[in-house]
C-alpha positions in Angstrom: 17.0 -10.4 -17.2 20.8 -10.5 -15.9 20.0 -6.5 -14.2 17.2 -8.1 -12.5 19.6 -10.9 -10.2 22.2 -8.1 -9.8 21.8 -5.8 -6.9 24.7 -3.6 -6.2 23.6 -3.1 -2.8 25.5 -4.4 0.6 23.8 -6.4 3.0 24.0 -3.6 6.1 22.5 -1.3 3.8 20.0 -3.4 2.7 19.1 -4.5 6.2 19.3 -0.4 7.3 17.1 0.0 4.9 14.3 -2.5 5.7 14.4 -1.4 9.4 14.1 2.2 8.9 11.3 1.5 6.0 9.2 -0.9 8.4 9.5 1.4 10.8 7.9 4.6 9.4 5.5 2.2 7.9 4.3 0.7 10.8 3.0 3.9 12.1 -0.7 3.4 12.7 -2.1 6.6 11.3 -5.8 5.8 11.0 -5.6 4.7 14.6 -4.2 7.5 15.8 -5.9 10.3 13.9 -9.1 8.4 15.0 -8.0 8.4 18.5 -6.9 11.7 18.6 -10.5 13.2 17.0 -12.2 11.0 19.7 -13.7 8.2 17.8 -12.6 5.3 19.7 -10.7 3.1 18.6 -10.7 2.1 14.9 -10.1 -1.4 15.1 -13.7 -2.0 17.1 -15.9 -1.4 13.7 -16.2 -2.2 10.4 -14.1 -4.9 9.2 -11.4 -3.5 12.2 -8.8 -2.5 9.3 -6.8 0.6 10.7 -6.5 1.9 6.9 -8.3 4.8 5.2 -11.9 2.8 3.7 -12.3 1.7 7.5 -11.7 5.5 8.5 -14.3 6.3 6.2 -16.8 4.1 8.1 -16.8 6.5 11.1 -18.9 9.3 9.0 -15.6 11.5 8.6 -14.2 12.0 5.3 -11.9 14.4 6.4 -10.2 12.0 8.4 -10.0 9.1 6.0 -8.3 11.1 3.3 -6.1 12.2 6.1 -5.4 8.6 6.5 -5.1 7.8 3.0 -2.6 10.4 2.4 -0.2 9.6 5.1 -0.3 6.2 4.9 0.7 7.0 1.5 3.1 9.2 2.3 5.4 7.4 5.2 6.2 4.8 2.0 7.0 7.0 0.0 9.0 9.6 2.6 10.5 5.8 3.4 11.9 5.5 -0.2 13.0 8.7 -0.9 15.1 9.2 2.0 16.8 6.0 1.7 17.3 6.5 -1.8 18.8 9.9 -1.3 21.5 8.4 1.5 21.8 4.6 -0.1 20.9 4.8 -3.6 17.9 3.3 -6.0 18.1 -0.1 -4.6 18.1 0.7 -1.1 15.0 3.1 -1.4 13.1 0.3 -3.4 13.7 -2.2 -0.2 12.8 1.0 1.9 9.5 1.4 0.7 9.2 -2.4 0.8 9.2 -2.6 4.1 6.9 0.1 4.8 4.4 -1.9 2.9 5.1 -4.3 5.1 5.4 -2.1 8.4 1.8 -1.2 7.3 0.3 -4.7 7.1 2.3 -6.1 9.7 3.0 -3.1 12.3 4.6 -4.9 15.3 2.9 -2.6 17.8 -0.5 -3.9 16.9 0.5 -7.3 17.0 0.9 -7.6 13.4 -2.3 -6.7 12.4 -2.5 -4.4 10.1 -4.2 -2.7 7.0 -4.1 -4.1 3.4 -1.6 -1.6 2.1 -3.4 -0.2 -1.2 -2.3 3.6 0.0 1.5 2.2 0.9 1.5 0.1 -1.9 0.8 3.6 -4.1 3.6 5.5 -1.7 6.2 3.1 -2.5 5.2 3.6 -6.3 5.5 7.1 -5.6 8.7 7.2 -4.3 10.2 4.7 -6.6 9.0 5.6 -9.9 6.1 8.4 -9.6 4.5 8.7 -13.1 3.3 4.8 -12.7 0.9 6.2 -9.8 -1.1 8.0 -12.8 -1.3 4.3 -14.7 -2.4 3.5 -10.9 -5.1 6.2 -11.0 -6.3 5.3 -14.5 -6.5 1.5 -14.0 -8.7 2.1 -11.1 -10.6 4.5 -12.4 -11.3 2.9 -15.1 -12.4 -0.6 -13.3 -14.3 1.3 -10.7 -16.2 3.1 -13.6 -17.6 -0.2 -15.1 -17.7 -2.7 -11.8 -18.5 -0.2 -9.1 -16.1 -1.8 -7.0 -13.0 -0.6 -5.1 -11.6 -3.5 -4.4 -11.5 -4.9 -7.6 -10.4 -1.7 -8.9 -7.4 -1.9 -6.3 -6.6 -5.6 -7.2 -6.3 -5.3 -10.9 -4.3 -2.3 -10.9 -1.7 -3.6 -8.6 -2.0 -6.6 -11.3 -1.2 -4.0 -14.4 1.6 -2.1 -12.3 4.4 -4.7 -12.3 3.9 -5.8 -15.5 4.0 -2.2 -16.9 7.2 -1.8 -15.2 9.2 -4.9 -16.6 7.8 -4.0 -20.4 9.6 -0.1 -19.3 12.8 -2.4 -18.5 12.4 -1.8 -14.7 13.1 -5.2 -13.7 13.8 -4.8 -10.4 11.3 -2.5 -9.4 8.8 -5.0 -11.2 10.1 -8.1 -9.2 9.3 -5.8 -6.0 6.1 -4.7 -6.8 5.2 -7.6 -7.9 5.8 -9.2 -4.7 4.0 -7.1 -3.0 1.1 -7.2 -5.7 0.6 -11.1 -4.3 0.8 -9.9 -0.7 -1.7 -7.4 -1.2 -4.0 -10.0 -3.1 -3.6 -12.4 -0.1 -4.6 -9.7 2.2 -8.0 -8.7 0.1 -8.6 -12.6 0.4 -12.1 -11.9 2.1 -13.0 -9.6 -0.7 -12.0 -11.8 -3.8 -14.3 -14.3 -1.3 -16.8 -11.7 -1.8 -16.7 -10.5 -5.2 -17.2 -13.9 -6.4 -20.1 -14.2 -4.5 -21.0 -11.1 -5.3 -21.7 -9.5 -2.1 -19.2 -7.3 -1.7 -20.0 -3.9 -1.4 -20.3 -1.1 -4.2 -19.0 2.1 -4.4 -21.4 4.4 -3.2 -23.5 1.6 -1.6 -25.1 1.9 1.9 -25.3 -0.2 4.5 
């Protein structure tokens, strides 16, 4: 428990890590890719979100997959680059900041995505094999419920708990904070899940 509050990082390095991570995370790949493909402003269709799920609503699966990959990798790159230069703790902060950058990009009036891809990307950067745990939980819940949003929500709950039991309290703490923020960003999905009106995987219209 004492390790949780014993961070070996100076304030200037922490701020640099947060700034670098935020800037990378705030790159709106969904918006950039859809505009480059001549599909207009992704914010004007569907949920208005800049993430891969909304990009998929354009009907372009390859573009949606590219958005998912790039939104994940921007957090991974932020975490790994800063980790290499300043150490593990700074890398963890950079991944967290990339997550925040995706959710609240300054370039778009702080209106970004919901952060599932960057959540996974941060995990990939700081504790790679936990991505497998996320995937197994997501697939298991998806198979049973057919709800993509519920699958992501449950997976984000499992990750901090698993990290805590694996004696990674700092990573667990940061991922727990990201989980809380992710649930908040999924507020409308949660309301629809409770009401039974959330779209199921593969459902049209």
